[in-house]
Phi, psi and omega in degrees: 000317180296324178300317178293326183293324184263011176297145176294154185297331182289350174255006182297147183288342180273123183297325180296321178294320179296321178297319178295322182293334181301328182297336182263002182263145178292150185296335180243022183285155179297324181296316181293322178298318180296318178297317181294329185270320195234357183299137182290341183264126183293327178295320178295315180298320180296316180294321178296319179296322180298327181268346189287140178237011180269100188301317180304319179293317180298320179294321177298318182285341186282350180280130179127183183238030180264162176301323178296320179296320177299317180294321179297318180294321176298321178294323177297318180299319181295314184284334184298335181290335185240342182272112181260000189267351184231037182296331179295317178293321180296326178296327180289335180243038185298333181298341178284336195266036184278066177237118186305315181296320179294316179299320177298316180298315181295316182296326183280332188277111182282000175269352180280162180298143184297318181297318180294317180296324179298316178299318182295318180298325182293345180261354187263145175231001179293108185294324179294315180295316179298322178294319179300315180293316180296333182275322194242349187293147182283339181268122178294328178295317179292320176304315182297315182295319178297322180295326179294339181270351181281139172226005174281114188298318180298318180291324177298317180294318179296320179294321177296323179293324183282316191241355187298329182279342185255346183227099186296316181296317179293324179299316179299317178299313183297323177299315179295317182294320179297316178300318180297314182292320177296319178297319179297319178296320178298319179296318179296322177295320178296320179296316179297320179296318178299320178297317178298315180296321179296322180289340178274353180297142177085358180279343177251162184271357179278082188292325179297315177294320179297322178296320177296316177301318181298316178299317180296317179298321180294321177297315179295324180295321179301328180289336184240003187299326183294343180263356184277143175276167183303325181295315177296319180299314179297317181298315182293314181299319180296317180297316180295317180298318179299315179296318181300321178297315179296319181294320179299318178299315180296314182295327177297317178295318180294324179296320178297317178297318180297323178297315178298317179296322179296320178298318179295320180296322179296320179296318178296322179295321179297316180298319180295322180295318178298319179296321179294321178296320178295319179297322179295321178297318179295322180294319179298319178297321179294322179296318179296323182282332185238076180294332181293344183261014184298316182298317180295319180294324178299318177297321179297319180295319180297316178298320181296320179297319177298317178297319179297319178298317178296319179297318179298316179296319180295317179298318179299317179298317180295319178299316180296320179296319179295317178297320178297319178299313180295324178294319178298317179295318181297321181275003178063032172266079191290326179296313178297325180295318180297315180296319180295323179296315178298316181297319181295317179298317182294319179297316180296324181291323183278348182277130183248333187262019183278135179302151183299320181297316180293318179300317180297320179301310182293322179297319179296315181297320180291319179297324178296326182270344186300315179300321180297316180295317179298322177298317179297319178297317178298315180297317182293317179296316179296318182295317181294322177296319179296317180296320177300317178296320177296321177297322178295316178298319178297319179296320177298317178296319179296326180293326183264356182275098182282342185273355186286140177296137183302320179298314180294324178299312180297320180297317180292323177299314179298320179298317179298317180296320178297319179297318180297320180296319178297318180296322180296321178290325183286315185215089184305302174057188175259098189235012187298316181297316179295323181296320179299316179295318181295313183297322179296318182290313183290329177295316178293324180293329182281343185303314177299323178293322179298315177297320180298318181293326175296317178296323178296322178298318177296320179295320179298323177294319177296321179294324178297316178297320179297318181291322176296324177297318178297320178297319178297321179296320178295318179295320178293324180299319179292320184288327187267351184280133172276096189291340178283337181230042186285142170272092191298319183294314179296318180298316179296320178297319179297316180296317179297322179295318178293322177297319179297317178297324177298316180293325183276346180296149184288178182286155175236172180296151182300322182291329183274342190296314185299317182297309184289327180290321177296320179297317180296314181297323179295319178295319180293321179296323180295322179285330187290335183298305177293328178297319180297320180297315180292322181297320179292320179298314180295324179296315179296322178298317181285332174297324177294323176297324178297315180298318179296319180297322179294326180292337180297334181295340181277348179287139179273334179277098185297319182299315179294322179297324177296316179298316178298322179296319178298320177296321178297322180297324178290338180274350182282104180230139180249109177281313176224119182287148173271197179299143182307320181295319179292320179298317179296318181296315181294319178296322178296319178297324179287321185281331185301309179294324179294316177298323178295322177297312180296324177295319177297321178297318178296321179295319179295318178295323179296321179294318178296319179294322178295321178295317177297318180297321179295318178296317179295322179295321179294317178299317180297321179297316180297317179296321179295320178296321179296315179297323180295318178296317179297320179296318179296320178296318179296318179295322177297317179298317181293323177296322178296318178296319178301317179295317180298316181296314180298319180293321180297318179295321179294323180296325185291335180262006180290143179283131178205173184284167186294324181294315179297319179299320181292320179296316178296321179297316180295317179296321180294320179294324179293316179297318178299319180296317179298316181295318180296321178292317183297320183264006177059049178254157179285137180262140178306152185301327183293341184245011181297318181295316179298324179297317182296317180296318180296318181296321179292322182289335185264007180282087179219164182295320182299321181292318181295316181295323180293322180290330178288330183280331184239150177284156179305321182295317179297323179286332184286328187299314178297324179294321178297318180299321179297319182295317180293335181282345179298149180275202186292153178207174182302147185298317181295317179295321180296320180294318180295316180293325178298320178297320180293321180296322180296323176294323178295321177304325183298337180267355176241088194304313187298326178282319184295311182298317181293320182293323179290000000 
């Protein structure tokens, strides 16, 4: 009962009391942690979490989807701003810390953990804050990460000016980021220009050229569409749709006009046919009238038939060429369309026997397509010239770029020349001036690569000499080694070192490689023969050790088997290792029986320890039972004393005659006096004389011997019982004796403590 009475409030059975007790507990105390983790009342746990400042515990409690987990996560967010000692744990639960102010604080604070700050930086887009961190942070890694998040071109340039000379890695990053941002701005400017050009479509009356421009703009837009924002995309699409509507209206009108023209052409063809029929009738009449001219007319007819066949074949060829031209335009094969158009014009120009109607038909169709073709030619000529200028600019940049790798430089020079050659084939044009500028730049740009390739040739020759030296060392190693007394481990290390140097040696010329490589392989093969013999001998020796280790499991004396196993382990020596997989397998076979022996030894020790623990537990149980019996006996004695004391107090107030009261008072004073003398206590002044007389009267051998045989406490207990057994006495006398008895109790602890 007393134990429950003195329990701390945080262990009280009432949850309200425990909640009140939380206010007095330290934020990282063991008691508060225990309440937050295990208290049966959810309200107590919630209040404990609110007060808790031990981050590892809060993070542990924060996993899950319960209200307590939510509160723990909120508490983690509050503490994360000031707790710098658990940043590693906070990094693992970074997804909880999605608070803008907290993320800013963590990213800015150079005392926080690098991993946590890295996570925080990855969530920030504030360009001013990122620039501040990239400029001033003490950690170069954090500076670098902050710089990767910058996209403000002015800030990137300023940062490069401030730190580019002192931080090579950051300088390289800033250079890449500046190039990326400049490229992005150029793309955005190109997109804006395309939108402006699209909106200008249809403002001129040259619809064929405008249609070509629209197709070209759409092709260019497809190349940059992935970089366009929704506003630009909407603007461009709207402009194209508007133009398409205007173009459709124009083409409908043109189709109607073409239909009318076709009707007129058909009427003209009908009139021509009638005229031809009339001419035929006249010719027939002439033939009837001039029989003598039949042979000549037959020849004329034959010639006419040949001409008609040629005309028909020519007309078919022209129709096919015209259809091919229209197909090229429809499929947007503009280069083929231009070439086909030129071929068609040349064929029509060289044809002399084509009927006027057919010639007019083809001329009209070609004239309708000519503006479109010319527009394409202009665009292609303009485009190739622009590309040539871009190639010249690229060559100039390549010429001044000192940081470019020579291999990459040569590759880019070759690529530029190939591109120029393609343009020349596509659109010869007048390009001599541009070609001179281009050739001068790419020739100058290739010069560092040319020097580099010369240096590489020299390096390859040096590498060849190095490899020949390694081959000579291997050959000498074989010749100089005493194979009967070889230091195998040292020899193997030397060979491995030479093999490593061979692998690390630089490249050699293609023509020299086979010779030097064959020499190296021959030297290695020569060395491998004795190595293989020793490796097999050592392997067989260790296989015998494995068999011996397996036999140890049959020994019944575990201790002796353990000693034998230790001796076997000292005999395990590897002169030359085999393949790693084989070595692992053989070592495992050797270790398994030895590990089984040690496991058996551990089991035997564990069994002995369990037997000792069982014996100790039994001894502890017997001692506990003995203590329990002694405690029960002590409690019985104390209960008896409680009863005696209560009865004694009741006896003192019992009503009795005056003589009996006087007798009880006298007996009680004597007992008090005996107890005070026995326990060496001070006697009240009124009884000092009686004490002296009693002491003189009791000086006898029997008294002395009794006192020597028993302790004062043991002698006092019977006297106390006698005093409590006394009957009633005067109230004043009873009070005085009771006070004296209480002082006597103080010298007999077990009675005194229980009574109190």
